[in-house]
Structure formats: C-alpha cells, structure tokens
N, C-alpha and C positions, 0 to 999 in steps of 0.2 A: 705286488700289485695284481689284482685279479684281471681276468680277461675282459670282464664287463667294464671294469674301471678303465682299462686301456681303450676300449671301444668308445666310451663316453669322452675321454680325453682327446682321442683322435677326431671325433665329431666336433668337439669344441674348437680344436685347431683349425679344422676346415671351415667352420662358420666364421671364426675370427679373421681368417685370411681372405675371405670372400670380399669382393669389391662392394657388394650390397648385402651385408649379413642379414639373415633371417632372424630377427630379434625374438620372434615367438618360439622358433625352434631352439634358439640359444638358451632362452629361459627354461624351456622344457627339458633340455639336456642337463642344464645346471641343477634343476630341482630333482631330476632323477639321480644325478650324481650325489647330491646332498642326501637323498634317501639311502643310497648305497653306502655312503659313509656312516650314516646313522645305524644301519643294519650291522655294520662292522664295529660299531661303538667308537668311531673316529669323530667324536663330537665337535672338536675344534674345526676340523675340515668340513664337517656337515654345516656348521654355522657360517663359516666364511663363504662357502659355496652358495648357501641360501641368501646371504647378504649381497653377494655379487649379482645373483639373479634379481633380487629386489631393486638394486640400483639400475639395472637395465630397464625394468618395468617403469621405474620412476622417470628415467631419462627419455624413454621412447614410448609413452602410453598409446600413441596413435598407431604403433606398429603391430597391434594385436587384433585378432579377428573380432573380438568383442568391443572394439573401438577405444577402450580405455585401459585395457589390461587387467580388468577386475578379476577374472578367473585366474590369470597368472599371479596376481597379487595374493589371492587365496592360497595358491600352491606355495608361494614364497613364505607367507606368514606361517603356514602349517609346518613347513620344513625348518624354518628358523626356531619356532617354538619347540619342535621335537628335539632339536639340537640343544637348546637351552635347558630343556627338561633333563636331557641326558647328562648335561654338565652339572646338574644339581641346582639349577637356577629356576626353580618353579615359579618364584615370585616374578621373575622377568618374563617367563613364558606365558603367564596368565593373561596379561593385556593383549599379547599377540593372538592367543587362542580366542579371547573375547572378540577381538576385531575379526578374526577368521569366521567366527560364528555369525557375526553381523553381516559380513560380506556374503556368506553362503545363504543366509536368509534373504538378503536383498536380491541376489541373483537367481536363486532356485526356488525360493519360497520355504515356508516353515515346515511343510510336509514332504520334503524331498530328502533322499538318502544323504546327499552332500551336507545338508544342514544337520541331519541327525548325527553324522560322523563328527562334524565340528562341535556340536553340543556335547557329544560323548567325550571328546578330547578335552574340552573346557571343564567338564564335570570331573574328570580324573585330576586335573590340576587343582581344582577347588577343594576336592576331598583331601588331597595332600597338604593343602594349606589350612585344613581343618575348618573350612567353610562349608559344613556338611549340609545345612538346609538348602543352600543354593545348588550344591553338587547333587543332592538327591533329586531336586526338582528337575534339573537338566537331564539327569540320568533317566528318570521316569519318562520324560518327554522323548528322549532318544530311543528308549526301548519301544515305546508306543509307535513311534514313526517307523522304526526298523521292522517291527512285527507286521505292520501294514504293507511293507514293501518287499520283504525278503522271505525266503523259505525258513522254516523253524531251525534248520541245522546250519544256516549260514554262519560262518565264523564271526562276522561282525555283530550279529545279533547275540550269539552265544557269549561273546566278550562283554557286550553291553549289559546283558542280564547278570553276568557274574559280577561286574562292577557295581551294579545297582544292589545286588544282594549283599555286597561287602560294606555298603554304607547305610543299609536300612537297619 
C-alpha cells in the first residue's frame, strides 16, 4: 500500500466517522483514490471506488456546492469509465464517457477544456470500438478546443493530436 493510498484511506475513515460527513469531500477523496488505483492498474478497486462515489452523489445530490452534484457526477463517470476501459470493457465504458461529455458540455460549455477532455476520452473509446467517423470528429473538435486553450507543448494537447493522427 502506497503512502498516498494510506492518506486517502485515513481521510475516508475520518469523513465516515464524522457526525456530519462532508459528502463533497468524501466523493472527492473517493475519485482521487479511484484515479490512484487506475494508475496502479488496480482496475477492480478503481471501479468499485468510483461506484461508491457515484452512490454518494446519487443519495445526497444537495450536499454539493453546485447544488445537484453535477461536477462530482462528471468525476465519477470518468473514473468508472477509466476503470472499465482498463478492465477491457470499452463497450461498457462508452456510454459513461458519452454521458460525461454531455455533462461537461452542459456545465462548462462546448469550448471549455473540460468538455475537450471528455470528448477526447470518448473519442479514444469510439476508435477502439472501430467507430472511426465519430471518433475522428470528436478528436478534431477536441484538438481544436485544446489548441485554443492550451500552450502547444501541453501534454493534453500533444496526446490529443497524437490520437487524432492515429485515426486519420
């Protein structure tokens, strides 16, 4: 167990033992832990942690700063889709990524980096599912949005360009 994982688990214990748990922080720590598990390729742990976070968002939507947990939902969808993709279940990840893109667009707008990232993630899944026309269109949109918002050497833009080149 890594030191960072221990810190996340200790934070979760403290939140869960609290008389009035901070649900937003709870979900934030869970999605961060899910990301950590994904980085370690612990896909089952990543998925179950993301699903736990989503259950909290669903149960307590009014506990979030944005009033309905939409941004937390976006983080949960992305974490769960990443885990499913890691497990080799791209077909199951695709609807979550599509929903994440829709949520990002509704919250941030179509010209925001968050939407570009969600579109890029969906494009990767679609390319793997051999739905190349839709994947290419989303990748082109993502690159265009990222070029407008980021420096040319930003790793997100570099990755999006490489992905687009791979499907053109």
